[in-house]
One Martini backbone bead per residue (centre of mass of N, CA, C, O) as a GRO file, in nm:
protein
  110
    1MET     BB    1  -3.514   2.695  -2.795
    2GLY     BB    2  -3.193   2.719  -2.803
    3LYS     BB    3  -2.885   2.845  -2.629
    4PHE     BB    4  -2.603   3.045  -2.623
    5VAL     BB    5  -2.397   3.127  -2.335
    6ILE     BB    6  -2.186   3.395  -2.272
    7THR     BB    7  -1.914   3.403  -2.040
    8LYS     BB    8  -1.721   3.513  -1.758
    9ARG     BB    9  -1.470   3.433  -1.576
   10THR     BB   10  -1.278   3.511  -1.304
   11ASN     BB   11  -1.008   3.458  -1.496
   12GLY     BB   12  -1.119   3.580  -1.796
   13GLU     BB   13  -1.256   3.361  -1.926
   14PHE     BB   14  -1.434   3.208  -2.175
   15GLN     BB   15  -1.774   3.080  -2.194
   16PHE     BB   16  -2.016   2.816  -2.271
   17ASN     BB   17  -2.368   2.748  -2.286
   18LEU     BB   18  -2.605   2.503  -2.350
   19LYS     BB   19  -2.949   2.566  -2.381
   20ALA     BB   20  -3.247   2.479  -2.343
   21GLY     BB   21  -3.570   2.583  -2.368
   22ASN     BB   22  -3.589   2.541  -2.035
   23GLY     BB   23  -3.277   2.638  -1.936
   24GLN     BB   24  -3.108   2.393  -1.946
   25THR     BB   25  -2.800   2.265  -1.912
   26ILE     BB   26  -2.622   2.054  -2.173
   27LEU     BB   27  -2.350   2.235  -2.223
   28THR     BB   28  -1.994   2.278  -2.154
   29SER     BB   29  -1.723   2.458  -2.180
   30GLU     BB   30  -1.436   2.565  -2.204
   31GLY     BB   31  -1.179   2.776  -2.174
   32TYR     BB   32  -1.125   3.105  -2.317
   33SER     BB   33  -0.920   3.378  -2.405
   34THR     BB   34  -1.141   3.445  -2.626
   35LYS     BB   35  -1.428   3.525  -2.785
   36ALA     BB   36  -1.360   3.411  -3.063
   37ALA     BB   37  -1.304   3.125  -2.961
   38ALA     BB   38  -1.587   3.075  -2.847
   39LEU     BB   39  -1.734   3.112  -3.119
   40ASN     BB   40  -1.590   2.874  -3.253
   41GLY     BB   41  -1.699   2.663  -3.055
   42ILE     BB   42  -1.993   2.695  -3.133
   43GLU     BB   43  -1.959   2.613  -3.429
   44SER     BB   44  -1.852   2.330  -3.358
   45VAL     BB   45  -2.105   2.230  -3.221
   46LYS     BB   46  -2.299   2.262  -3.455
   47THR     BB   47  -2.142   2.064  -3.640
   48ASN     BB   48  -2.081   1.805  -3.436
   49SER     BB   49  -2.370   1.733  -3.308
   50GLN     BB   50  -2.470   1.540  -3.562
   51ASP     BB   51  -2.238   1.336  -3.471
   52ASP     BB   52  -2.234   1.052  -3.290
   53ASN     BB   53  -1.911   1.005  -3.292
   54ARG     BB   54  -1.855   1.278  -3.107
   55TYR     BB   55  -1.957   1.107  -2.867
   56ASP     BB   56  -1.826   1.065  -2.539
   57ARG     BB   57  -1.898   0.802  -2.346
   58LYS     BB   58  -1.917   0.817  -1.989
   59GLU     BB   59  -1.774   0.749  -1.653
   60SER     BB   60  -1.755   0.820  -1.347
   61SER     BB   61  -1.618   0.738  -1.043
   62ASN     BB   62  -1.936   0.733  -0.929
   63GLY     BB   63  -2.111   0.616  -1.196
   64LYS     BB   64  -2.175   0.860  -1.372
   65PRO     BB   65  -2.309   0.966  -1.652
   66TYR     BB   66  -2.147   1.107  -1.949
   67PHE     BB   67  -2.037   1.369  -2.187
   68ASN     BB   68  -1.841   1.434  -2.478
   69LEU     BB   69  -1.761   1.678  -2.718
   70LYS     BB   70  -1.604   1.636  -3.034
   71ALA     BB   71  -1.392   1.710  -3.259
   72SER     BB   72  -1.230   1.608  -3.543
   73ASN     BB   73  -0.945   1.638  -3.365
   74GLY     BB   74  -1.045   1.540  -3.054
   75GLN     BB   75  -1.141   1.786  -2.919
   76ASN     BB   76  -1.282   1.931  -2.662
   77ILE     BB   77  -1.608   2.130  -2.658
   78GLY     BB   78  -1.783   1.956  -2.445
   79ALA     BB   79  -1.984   1.911  -2.142
   80SER     BB   80  -2.169   1.742  -1.931
   81GLU     BB   81  -2.349   1.637  -1.707
   82MET     BB   82  -2.456   1.444  -1.456
   83TYR     BB   83  -2.612   1.134  -1.457
   84GLU     BB   84  -2.834   0.875  -1.342
   85SER     BB   85  -2.837   0.761  -1.646
   86THR     BB   86  -2.802   0.643  -1.963
   87ALA     BB   87  -3.073   0.749  -2.065
   88ALA     BB   88  -3.025   1.044  -1.982
   89ARG     BB   89  -2.776   1.083  -2.155
   90GLU     BB   90  -2.915   1.031  -2.429
   91ASN     BB   91  -3.109   1.270  -2.396
   92GLY     BB   92  -2.884   1.483  -2.392
   93ILE     BB   93  -2.778   1.429  -2.675
   94GLU     BB   94  -3.045   1.484  -2.822
   95SER     BB   95  -3.062   1.779  -2.725
   96VAL     BB   96  -2.813   1.879  -2.867
   97LYS     BB   97  -2.896   1.800  -3.156
   98LYS     BB   98  -3.156   1.983  -3.148
   99ASN     BB   99  -3.037   2.274  -3.034
  100ALA     BB  100  -2.763   2.366  -3.173
  101PRO     BB  101  -2.798   2.449  -3.483
  102ASP     BB  102  -3.030   2.702  -3.404
  103ALA     BB  103  -2.887   2.857  -3.196
  104ASP     BB  104  -2.853   3.118  -3.018
  105THR     BB  105  -2.662   3.410  -2.906
  106ASP     BB  106  -2.572   3.501  -2.563
  107ASP     BB  107  -2.398   3.789  -2.475
  108GLN     BB  108  -2.277   3.854  -2.131
  109THR     BB  109  -1.997   4.043  -2.188
  110ALA     BB  110  -2.093   4.334  -2.314
   0.00000   0.00000   0.00000
């Protein structure tokens, strides 16, 4: 089962990573000024992760596929790692869909 891990950046912002059951990070958030905002971001991932239209499939300048997960308002709520192939990117999206809805939250800032 996946989990959201909340951490604090060196600049004081909060961020979260969605980790798969094997501990691999499958989605990373933007920086948030408050923990409450980061928790709202997690809820947004849980809600939007089930809608395939919310995944913006991209390719980096060096040709590596990745994706962004967007909220209903079009705002980015998470980004994936860079993948070696489009098939690997699709597996990453499926992993987010599978892990996000029931993921626990591990707050490492407390």
